[in-house]
C-alpha positions in Angstrom: 2.3 -38.5 -26.5 4.8 -37.5 -29.1 4.8 -35.5 -32.4 7.7 -36.6 -34.4 9.2 -34.6 -37.4 5.7 -33.1 -38.2 5.7 -30.9 -41.3 2.6 -29.1 -42.7 2.3 -26.9 -45.7 -0.5 -24.5 -46.3 -0.4 -23.5 -50.0 3.2 -22.3 -50.6 3.8 -21.6 -46.9 5.5 -24.2 -44.7 3.5 -23.6 -41.5 5.3 -26.4 -39.6 8.8 -27.7 -40.5 10.2 -30.9 -39.0 8.9 -30.2 -35.5 9.1 -32.8 -32.7 7.7 -32.6 -29.2 7.2 -35.2 -26.4 4.7 -34.9 -23.5 5.8 -37.2 -20.7 3.1 -38.9 -18.6 2.1 -37.0 -15.5 3.5 -33.7 -16.6 2.3 -30.2 -17.6 4.1 -29.2 -20.8 4.0 -25.6 -22.0 4.0 -24.7 -25.7 5.3 -21.2 -26.4 5.8 -19.1 -29.5 4.8 -15.9 -31.1 1.7 -15.6 -33.3 2.4 -17.5 -36.5 5.1 -19.7 -34.9 3.1 -22.9 -35.7 1.5 -23.7 -32.3 -2.0 -24.0 -33.6 -0.9 -25.9 -36.7 0.9 -28.4 -34.5 -2.0 -29.1 -32.2 -4.4 -29.2 -35.1 -2.3 -32.0 -36.6 -2.4 -33.8 -33.3 -6.2 -33.4 -33.0 -6.8 -34.5 -36.6 -8.1 -31.1 -38.0 -5.0 -31.1 -40.3 -3.1 -34.0 -41.8 0.6 -33.5 -41.7 2.5 -33.8 -45.0 5.2 -35.6 -43.1 5.8 -37.0 -39.6 4.0 -39.1 -37.1 1.9 -38.8 -33.9 2.8 -41.4 -31.3 0.6 -42.3 -28.4 1.9 -44.9 -25.9 5.1 -45.2 -28.1 3.0 -46.4 -31.1 2.3 -44.5 -34.3 -1.4 -43.6 -34.5 -3.4 -42.5 -37.5 -5.5 -39.5 -36.4 -7.8 -38.5 -39.3 -10.2 -36.4 -37.2 -10.9 -35.3 -33.7 -12.9 -38.4 -33.0 -9.8 -40.5 -33.6 -7.9 -38.2 -31.2 -10.6 -38.8 -28.5 -10.3 -42.5 -29.1 -6.6 -42.3 -28.1 -7.4 -40.2 -25.1 -6.5 -36.8 -26.5 -8.8 -33.9 -25.8 -8.6 -30.2 -26.5 -10.1 -27.2 -24.6 -10.4 -24.3 -27.0 -9.8 -20.6 -26.4 -13.5 -19.8 -26.9 -16.4 -21.7 -25.2 -18.1 -24.4 -27.1 -21.0 -25.3 -24.8 -24.6 -24.6 -25.7 -25.8 -21.7 -23.5 -29.5 -22.7 -23.4 -28.7 -26.3 -22.3 -27.9 -27.4 -18.8 -24.5 -28.5 -17.6 -25.8 -32.1 -17.6 -27.1 -31.8 -21.2 -23.8 -30.4 -22.4 -21.8 -33.2 -20.8 -24.0 -35.8 -22.5 -23.9 -33.9 -25.8 -20.1 -34.0 -25.7 -20.1 -37.8 -25.9 -21.3 -37.8 -29.6 -22.4 -41.5 -29.2 -25.5 -41.0 -31.4 -28.0 -42.4 -28.9 -31.6 -42.0 -30.1 -33.0 -42.3 -26.6 -31.4 -41.0 -23.4 -32.2 -42.6 -20.0 -31.9 -39.4 -17.9 -32.3 -41.2 -14.6 -29.2 -43.3 -15.3 -27.4 -40.4 -16.9 -27.9 -38.1 -13.9 -26.8 -40.9 -11.5 -23.6 -41.4 -13.5 -23.0 -37.7 -13.9 -23.5 -37.1 -10.2 -20.9 -39.8 -9.4 -18.5 -38.3 -12.0 -18.9 -34.8 -10.6 -18.1 -36.0 -7.0 -14.7 -37.3 -8.1 -13.9 -34.4 -10.5 -11.6 -31.5 -9.7 -14.3 -28.9 -10.4 -17.8 -28.8 -8.9 -20.6 -27.3 -11.0 -24.4 -27.8 -10.5 -25.7 -30.1 -13.2 -29.1 -28.5 -13.5 -28.0 -24.9 -14.2 -28.2 -23.6 -17.8 -24.7 -22.7 -19.1 -25.9 -19.2 -19.9 -26.2 -18.6 -16.1 -22.7 -19.7 -15.3 -19.9 -17.2 -14.7 -16.9 -17.2 -17.0 -14.8 -19.2 -14.6 -17.5 -21.9 -14.3 -17.8 -22.0 -18.1 -14.1 -22.7 -18.5 -14.3 -25.4 -15.9 -17.1 -27.0 -17.8 -15.0 -27.0 -21.0 -12.3 -29.0 -19.1 -14.9 -31.2 -17.4 -16.2 -32.3 -20.8 -12.8 -33.6 -21.7 -12.4 -35.4 -18.3 -15.9 -36.9 -18.8 -14.8 -38.2 -22.1 -11.9 -39.9 -20.2 -9.2 -37.8 -22.0 -5.8 -38.6 -20.5 -3.9 -35.9 -22.5 -5.4 -32.4 -22.4 -4.5 -29.7 -24.8 -5.4 -26.3 -23.3 -5.4 -23.2 -25.7 -5.0 -20.0 -23.6 -7.4 -21.4 -20.9 -7.1 -18.4 -18.6 -7.7 -15.6 -21.0 -11.2 -14.9 -19.7 -10.6 -15.7 -16.0 -9.8 -13.5 -13.0 -6.3 -14.1 -11.5 -7.8 -16.1 -8.6 -9.9 -18.2 -11.0 -6.8 -18.8 -13.3 -4.7 -20.0 -10.3 -7.6 -22.2 -9.1 -8.2 -23.8 -12.5 -4.5 -24.4 -13.2 -3.8 -25.4 -9.6 -6.5 -28.1 -9.6 -5.3 -29.4 -12.9 -1.8 -29.5 -11.6 -3.1 -31.7 -8.7 -4.6 -34.1 -11.2 -1.4 -34.2 -13.1 0.7 -34.8 -10.0 -1.7 -37.6 -9.0 -0.9 -39.3 -12.3 -4.4 -39.0 -13.7 -3.6 -36.6 -16.5 -1.0 -35.0 -18.8 -1.4 -31.5 -20.1 -0.1 -29.4 -23.0 -0.6 -25.7 -22.1 -0.5 -23.1 -24.9 0.0 -19.7 -23.2 1.6 -16.3 -23.6 1.9 -15.8 -19.9 5.3 -16.6 -18.5 3.9 -16.5 -14.9 1.7 -19.5 -15.8 4.7 -21.4 -17.3 6.9 -20.9 -14.3 4.2 -21.6 -11.7 2.4 -24.6 -13.2 4.5 -26.4 -15.8 7.3 -28.9 -15.9 8.7 -28.7 -19.4 8.5 -26.2 -22.2 8.8 -26.5 -26.0 9.3 -23.3 -28.0 8.5 -22.8 -31.7 9.7 -20.0 -33.9 8.6 -19.3 -37.5 7.3 -22.8 -37.9 10.4 -24.6 -36.5 11.5 -26.1 -33.2 13.4 -23.4 -31.3 14.1 -25.0 -28.0 13.1 -27.2 -25.2 13.9 -27.6 -21.5 12.9 -28.2 -17.9 11.1 -25.1 -16.6 13.1 -25.2 -13.4 16.4 -24.8 -15.4 15.1 -21.9 -17.5 14.7 -18.2 -16.8 12.1 -16.0 -18.5 14.9 -14.4 -20.4 16.0 -17.9 -21.7 12.5 -18.6 -22.9 12.1 -15.2 -24.5 15.4 -15.7 -26.3 14.2 -19.0 -27.8 10.9 -17.4 -28.8 12.4 -14.3 -30.5 15.7 -15.7 -31.8 17.8 -13.4 -29.7 18.7 -12.6 -26.1 16.8 -9.6 -25.0 15.2 -8.1 -21.9 11.6 -7.0 -21.8 11.6 -3.2 -22.2 8.6 -1.1 -21.4 8.3 2.6 -22.0 9.1 4.4 -18.7 6.3 6.6 -17.4 7.2 10.2 -17.1 6.2 11.9 -13.8 3.2 14.2 -14.1 0.8 16.1 -11.9 -2.4 14.1 -12.7 -5.5 13.2 -10.8 -7.8 15.1 -8.6 -5.0 16.8 -6.6 -2.7 17.5 -9.6 -2.5 20.3 -12.1 -3.7 18.2 -15.1 -7.1 19.0 -16.3 -9.9 16.4 -16.7 -10.2 15.3 -20.3 -13.0 12.7 -20.1 -15.8 13.1 -17.6 -18.6 10.5 -17.5 -21.5 11.3 -15.3 -24.3 8.8 -14.4 -24.0 6.9 -17.7 -26.5 4.2 -18.6 -26.6 1.8 -21.5 -28.3 -1.4 -22.5 -27.1 -4.7 -23.9 -28.2 -5.9 -27.3 -31.2 -7.7 -25.7 -32.4 -4.4 -24.2 -31.5 -5.3 -20.6 -29.3 -2.8 -18.6 -25.5 -3.3 -19.1 -24.3 -0.3 -17.2 -26.2 2.1 -14.9 -25.3 5.3 -13.1 -21.6 4.9 -14.0 -19.3 7.9 -13.4 -15.5 8.3 -13.9 -12.9 10.9 -14.8 -9.7 10.5 -16.9 -7.1 13.3 -16.6 -4.6 14.2 -19.3 -1.3 12.3 -18.9 -2.7 9.3 -17.1 -3.8 5.8 -17.9 -7.0 4.8 -16.1 -7.4 1.0 -16.2 -10.7 -0.8 -15.9 -10.5 -4.4 -14.9 -13.3 -6.9 -15.1 -14.4 -10.3 -16.3 -16.0 -10.2 -19.8 -19.7 -9.4 -19.8 -19.8 -6.9 -17.0 -20.6 -3.8 -19.0 -17.1 -2.8 -20.2 -18.0 -3.7 -23.9 -21.0 -1.4 -23.8 -19.1 1.4 -22.1 -16.4 1.4 -24.8 -19.0 1.2 -27.5 -20.8 4.3 -26.1 -17.6 6.3 -26.0 -16.7 5.2 -29.5 -20.1 6.0 -31.0 -21.1 2.4 -31.6 -23.9 2.3 -29.0 -26.4 5.0 -27.8 -26.5 5.7 -24.1 -29.8 5.5 -22.2 -28.9 8.2 -19.7 -26.1 10.3 -18.3 -23.7 12.9 -19.7 -20.2 12.7 -21.3 -17.9 15.7 -21.7 -14.5 16.1 -23.3 -12.4 19.0 -22.0 -15.6 20.4 -20.5 -17.6 20.3 -23.8 -20.6 17.9 -24.4 -19.6 14.8 -26.4 -22.0 12.7 -28.4 -19.4 10.4 -30.1 -20.2 11.3 -33.7 -17.4 11.1 -36.2 -17.2 14.9 -36.4 -17.2 15.3 -32.6 -14.5 12.6 -32.2 -12.4 14.5 -34.7 -13.1 17.9 -33.0 -12.4 16.6 -29.5 -9.4 14.4 -30.5 -10.9 11.1 -29.4 -9.4 7.9 -30.9 -10.0 4.3 -30.2 -8.2 0.9 -30.3 -11.2 -1.5 -30.0 -11.3 -5.2 -29.1 -11.1 -7.5 -32.2 -10.0 -4.6 -34.5 -10.5 -6.6 -37.7 -14.2 -6.7 -36.9 -14.6 -3.4 -35.2 -12.0 -1.0 -36.6 -11.2 -2.2 -40.1 -12.8 -3.1 -43.5 -11.2 -6.5 -43.9 -11.1 -6.6 -47.8 -9.7 -3.1 -48.1 -5.9 -2.5 -48.2 -3.7 -1.6 -45.3 -3.3 1.9 -46.8 -7.1 2.4 -47.2 -7.7 1.3 -43.6 -5.0 3.6 -42.3 -6.7 6.5 -44.1 -10.2 5.9 -42.7 -9.7 8.9 -40.3 -8.1 11.3 -42.9 -9.3 10.3 -46.4 -11.6 13.4 -46.6 -8.9 15.9 -45.6 -5.9 17.4 -47.5 -3.4 16.3 -48.6 -5.3 12.9 -49.1 -8.2 14.5 -50.8 -9.1 17.6 -52.8 -12.2 19.6 -51.8 -13.3 16.6 -49.7 -14.3 14.7 -52.8 -11.3 13.5 -54.9 -9.0 11.0 -53.2 -5.3 11.5 -53.8 -4.1 7.9 -53.8 -0.4 8.9 -54.1 -0.7 10.8 -50.7 -2.7 8.0 -49.1 0.0 5.4 -50.0 2.8 7.8 -48.9 1.1 8.3 -45.5 0.6 4.6 -45.1 4.3 3.9 -46.0 5.4 6.3 -43.3 3.1 4.7 -40.7 4.1 1.2 -41.7 7.7 2.1 -41.0 7.3 4.0 -37.8 4.9 1.5 -36.2 6.7 -1.6 -37.5 3.7 -3.0 -39.3 4.8 -6.2 -41.2 2.9 -6.3 -44.5 4.0 -7.2 -48.0 2.8 -3.8 -49.3 0.4 -1.0 -48.4 -1.9 -2.5 -51.0 -2.3 -5.8 -49.2 -5.8 -6.5 -47.8 -5.6 -5.9 -44.1 -7.3 -9.2 -43.4 -4.2 -11.0 -44.7 -2.1 -9.6 -41.8 -1.5 -11.3 -38.5 -3.4 -10.2 -35.5 -0.5 -8.3 -34.0 0.1 -6.4 -37.2 -3.6 -5.6 -37.7 -3.5 -4.1 -34.2 -0.3 -2.2 -35.0 -1.9 -0.8 -38.2 -5.0 0.4 -36.3 -2.8 1.9 -33.5 -0.8 3.7 -36.1 -3.9 5.2 -37.6 -5.3 6.2 -34.2 -2.0 7.6 -32.7 -0.7 9.4 -35.9 -2.9 12.4 -35.3 -1.2 15.4 -33.6 -4.3 16.6 -31.7 -5.2 13.4 -29.9 -6.7 14.1 -26.5 -8.2 10.8 -25.5 -7.3 7.2 -26.4 -9.7 4.4 -25.6 -8.1 1.0 -25.7 -10.1 -2.2 -25.2 -8.2 -5.5 -24.7 -5.5 -4.1 -27.0 -3.2 -7.2 -26.6 -5.7 -10.0 -26.5 -4.3 -13.1 -28.2 -1.1 -11.3 -29.3 2.4 -12.6 -29.0 5.2 -11.3 -26.7 6.8 -8.9 -29.1 3.5 -7.4 -30.3 2.4 -6.9 -26.7 5.6 -5.1 -25.9 5.3 -2.8 -28.9 1.7 -1.9 -28.2 2.4 -1.2 -24.5 5.2 1.1 -25.5 2.9 3.1 -27.8 0.2 3.4 -25.1 2.6 4.6 -22.4 4.3 7.0 -24.9 0.9 8.6 -25.7 0.3 9.0 -21.9 3.7 10.6 -21.5 2.7 13.2 -24.2 -0.3 14.2 -22.1 -2.9 12.0 -23.7 -5.7 10.7 -21.4 -5.9 7.0 -21.8 -8.8 4.7 -20.8 -7.5 1.2 -20.8 -10.2 -1.6 -20.6 -8.6 -5.0 -20.2 -9.4 -8.5 -18.9 -5.7 -9.0 -18.3 -5.0 -7.8 -14.8 -1.2 -8.1 -15.2 -1.4 -5.6 -18.1 -3.5 -3.2 -16.1 -1.2 -3.3 -13.1 1.8 -2.7 -15.3 0.4 0.3 -17.3 -2.3 2.0 -15.2 -1.9 5.0 -13.0 -5.4 4.5 -11.4 -7.4 1.3 -11.5 -11.1 0.6 -11.4 -13.0 -2.7 -11.3 -16.3 -3.1 -13.1 -18.8 -5.7 -12.1 -22.5 -6.0 -13.0 -22.3 -2.7 -14.9 -21.0 -0.7 -11.9 -17.6 0.4 -10.8 -17.0 -1.5 -7.5 -13.4 -0.7 -6.7 -11.0 2.2 -7.2 -7.4 2.9 -6.2 -4.2 4.5 -7.3 -2.0 1.8 -8.8 0.5 2.1 -5.9 -2.3 1.2 -3.5 -3.9 -1.6 -5.5 -4.8 -4.5 -3.3 -5.1 -7.9 -5.1 -7.0 -9.4 -2.1 -9.8 -6.9 -2.9 -9.4 -6.7 -6.7 -9.9 -10.5 -7.3 -13.1 -10.8 -5.3 -14.4 -7.6 -6.8 -13.9 -8.9 -10.3 -15.6 -12.1 -9.4 -18.7 -10.1 -8.1 -18.1 -10.6 -4.4 
């Protein structure tokens, strides 16, 4: 499959400019680039969601007209999206049949189940056909998304960040089995990823986009991570992370406990228990990481600490004082948060960057008088300072924050949360999910810098590599309970992976 000289304009913006890429049969081809580089636009043109203003898509060396995803499937091209698309209440078998979109009025389930059983026996992944999707683990759900495309007889698979919700063992299993299918000549794969480890371990070739243009291509065996990074960022550079300062933290150190959670309980939105009898301590000047597959209680834990969910039991203290997570208590105790999906959970999308940056401080001098009158000149001045110091890319402080890229929204929220001088506790939940290489590096630097200043950091992430890099101590949460704990120097991947998977 080839995309040749594809160009796509969105309004006055050229999102894709004369980009060409070729996926050879029987290979895994990686597509790299920062957020906004044009990766999504390119694959949406291939899949028929967008129509390129210029250029062609070639399949089997022939130009094909792909007006919609059904045309793409007709030519054997299928895409597995970053978020699951299966219907939770339906069984695996029902979802596979539903994926066909052949508009049958009547379904002969006896024949269908016979055919599906035969298909499953020859597929790289084995999932029981009669189980509702809602009962599947995250790894099985991702396998089902891939199986749907194989069931549709797709010969070219486009995978958009397919391992973002998987444990390391599950990620290696999924990519390893797909690699076997590719090696056997049954499949070609285009892998969109931000993880260089996946590129070097599972792919043959790589194409890099930068600012909507082709930035480089090569065989993975001939390229170093520094080479690929240079193509992505337009310059040769080494990854730089803030160096951790040495401190006496933990139970045997001199640092005092900042956050103490004792026997905490909380429910899910449906009223069922999410966490029960959960206890942990975070000391000043350390990063405590919590690893786990999505849906194991970490979301509810973060929401309780950030005042977005009421606990059902237990006790929380900050520096020895009771903490109820109200706005006034968060201010008094110096608690700040960088939540998952900040545009939804930490911003007012239609409000400006300056207004969002002032959400913590708008009712205090010099941004207000008597807690009533807003001083817009000071609000904008504060925002300009934060925009500069935290490298937030925005046309102006008055730009609606929803118009910024994901990485810059995260930088803006981080600037607001870390600009206070009396910060005691930072709660960060999947702070780099879906962000590009440069944004991840910046945010990691800020988190470690806060830790070095003596801030207690609770880092909840589904990215184990991120946790192993940043944490001083590591926990694993599974089924609403902490099932593993170790100092980061003693972390054992042979125990962490099964613990994350619930074993």
